[in-house]
N, C-alpha and C positions, 0 to 999 in steps of 0.2 A: 314594457320590458327594458327599453333603452334607458329609462330613468333609473331603474334598479342597477343596471350595469354601470352607469355613470356614478351612482352613489357608492357602489362597491369599490370602484376605482378610487374615488375620493377618500374613502375610509382606509384603503390600503396605503395611499400616499401619506395620510395623516399618521398611520402607525409607523411608517418608515421614518417620517420626520420626528416622531416622538422617540424612536429608538436612537436616532442621531443625537437628539438633544440630551437624552439620558447618558449616552457615551461621552458627550462633551462635558456634561456636568460632573461625571466621574473623573475626567481629566483635570478639571478645575479643582475638585476636592483633593486630588492627589497632589497637585501643585501647592495648594494651601497647606496641606499637611507637611510637605517638605519645607516650605518657607517657615512654618511655625516652629519646626524643630531647629532650623538655623537660627531663628530669632532667640529662642530660649538658650542656645549655646553661646551667644555672644556676650561679651563682657558688659555691653551697654544695657542689657536687659536685666542684669542682676539688681536686686533692690539694694539701695545704698544703706550702709549701716551708719547710724548716728552715734556720735561720741558724747559721753556725758560732759558736763562743764568741768568737772575735776580732771577728767582725762585730757581734755583740750588744754587745760591749764598746765598739766604736767608736761605735755608735748611742747607747749610754748616755752616753758622755763628751760627744758632741755635744749631746745633750739637756740635760745638766747645764750645759754652757757657755751654751746659750740661756737657761736659767733664771737663771743668774748674771747674764747681760746684762740681762735684764728686771728683776732685783732692783736693779741699779745705776740703772736709769731710774726707780726709785721704785714699781715694781709688786710689791714683795715682799709676801708675805702678812703681815697684821697679827699681832702676837704674841697668843696667847690670854690673856685676862684671867682671873685666878684670884681667887676670893673667899676671904676669911679665914673661919676656922671660926666666929668670933663672929658675923660677918655672916650666915652660913648659919643659925646658931641663931636669930637674930632673925627672919629670913624665915620659918623653920619655925614659930616661935611665933606670928607674925602670921597665918599660914595656918591654924593650928589654931584661933585665936580666930575667924577668919572662918567656918570650918566650924561652929564651935559656935553662932555667931549664926544661920547658915542653918538648922541643925537645930532650934534653939529656935523660929525663926519657923515652920518646918514643923509642929512639935509644937503650937504655938499655933493654927495654921490648921486643924489636924485635929481 
C-alpha cells in the first residue's frame, strides 16, 4: 500500500509541475506575440523598395542639377590646397628639430 501512496504522490507532483510549465509556456508565447508585433511596426522591418535604373538615373541627374545650382550661387566647395615638396620637407625638418629638443629636455630632467 505504501508503494501506491508514494506513486500517487509522485503523479500529483508531476501534474503540478506540468501545470507550472504550461503556465510558463503561455507567458513565453504572450511575450513573443508582443515582441512580434513590435518588430513588425518598426521601420527596420519593412521590406526595402528597389528603384529601377531609370529612376536612379533621374534622381542622380536631379541631384547633380541641384549641386550645380548651388555652385553658381557661390556655395561650391573650395579647391584643395596642395603643398609643394620643398614646403613639406621644411615642415618635417622643423618637426624633427622640435622632437629632438623635447627628447633632450626629457633626458636632462631624468
